[in-house]
C-alpha positions, 0 to 999 in steps of 0.5 A: 500500500505504501509503495506508491509514495515517495520518501520525503525525509528519513532520519537515520540511526546515526543521526539520532545518535549524533543528536543525542536521542539514541546512545550506542551501547556497542561503543559505550560498553563494548565488553558488556555487549560482547559478553552478553553475546550480542553481535549486532549494533545495540542502542538505547534511547536517551531516557533509558540511558539516563534513568537506568544506566547513568548514575542517578543520585540514589544509584550513587548512594547505593554504590552502583556503577555504570558498567554494572547498571549497563550489564543488568539491563543488557543481561535482563534484555537477552531473552527479549533480544532473541525473540525480537530478532526471530520475529521482528516484533517488540518485546518487553523485559523486566529488571530491578534498578535503583532509580528514585530510591536506594531500594531497587524498583522493578522496571520494564523496558522493550526491545525492537529489532529493525533488521540491522540493530536492536534498540532498548526503549521505555514502554511508552516510547516508539 
């Protein structure tokens, strides 16, 4: 149905990374991505990075570190990554993370696969 339309604008993943809307986890945490067995580019939205990977005030109080927080998100996303890769659909995954209090909170994110890379997003992001 959409084959009869001309593309008037596109926004690439590289542009989104350059603009700061996406974070390239493959570059920021290469050892953790590799250890999780992910062999294609992996990104997350800026909000996922700021909330679940970057050290928040409470995360610092809980003696978290960014590599550990990245590992938690990556490790817990593996099943969703595999399912998204096989079907092309988005999949939810849950993990515990220190966000607004020292005690970890159960968080939910989703993974999408676009045919070339994975992106981790918050549930309400598209």
